[in-house]
C-alpha positions as CSV (number, residue, x, y, z in Angstrom):
1,M,3.0,-1.2,-7.4
2,A,6.7,-3.0,-6.4
3,V,8.4,-1.2,-3.6
4,V,12.0,-2.4,-3.2
5,F,13.5,-1.3,0.7
6,K,16.6,0.9,0.2
7,K,18.6,-2.1,2.7
8,P,17.0,-5.3,2.9
9,F,16.0,-6.6,6.5
10,N,17.6,-9.5,7.9
11,I,14.0,-11.4,8.1
12,I,11.2,-10.9,6.2
13,P,8.9,-8.2,8.0
14,T,5.5,-7.1,8.7
15,V,4.1,-4.1,6.5
16,V,0.8,-2.3,6.9
17,C,0.0,0.0,4.3
18,T,-2.9,2.7,3.9
19,L,-4.6,5.2,1.9
20,K,-3.6,8.8,2.3
21,S,-5.2,11.8,0.7
22,G,-6.8,15.1,0.9
23,S,-9.2,14.3,-1.4
24,N,-13.3,15.6,-0.1
25,I,-14.8,12.6,-2.4
26,A,-17.6,11.1,-0.9
27,T,-16.9,7.3,-2.6
28,Y,-13.1,7.9,-1.6
29,G,-14.4,4.6,0.4
30,D,-14.7,2.6,-2.4
31,L,-10.9,2.7,-2.5
32,T,-8.6,-0.6,-1.1
33,A,-4.9,-0.6,-0.6
34,F,-3.8,-3.8,0.5
35,V,0.2,-5.9,0.7
36,D,0.0,-8.8,-1.4
37,Y,1.2,-11.0,1.5
38,A,2.7,-13.7,-1.0
39,S,5.6,-10.8,-2.1
40,V,6.6,-10.0,1.0
41,T,10.5,-10.6,1.4
42,K,13.5,-9.5,2.7
43,N,14.1,-7.4,-0.3
44,G,10.5,-5.7,-0.9
45,F,7.1,-6.4,-1.3
46,T,3.6,-5.5,-3.7
47,I,1.2,-2.8,-2.7
48,K,-2.5,-3.4,-4.6
49,L,-5.0,-1.3,-5.2
50,S,-8.9,-2.0,-5.5
51,N,-10.9,0.7,-7.1
52,A,-14.3,0.5,-7.1
53,C,-14.9,4.5,-7.4
54,T,-15.8,5.5,-10.0
55,T,-15.9,9.1,-9.4
56,S,-12.8,10.8,-11.2
57,G,-10.3,12.4,-9.8
58,A,-9.7,10.1,-6.9
59,K,-5.7,9.7,-6.8
60,P,-4.8,8.4,-3.7
61,S,-1.1,8.0,-2.7
62,I,-0.6,5.2,-0.4
63,S,1.8,5.2,2.8
64,W,3.8,2.1,4.1
65,I,5.9,0.4,6.7
66,A,7.6,-2.3,7.5
67,T,8.9,-3.2,10.7
68,V,10.4,-6.6,12.5
69,S,9.5,-7.6,15.8
């Protein structure tokens, strides 16, 4: 999933992402969201989702934050 920042950063930011959901599926831990760090630029980045969950209905949302220090 490509993410484009509404306002570009002056330098390449640090990006962190996580899954969020109200699901109570027992195998939900088989899902992993991660940032493709090679894709991070001043303008955006790419989030990837690894889905080893075999239970139907696992439809996570992904939260992210980008910041510079």
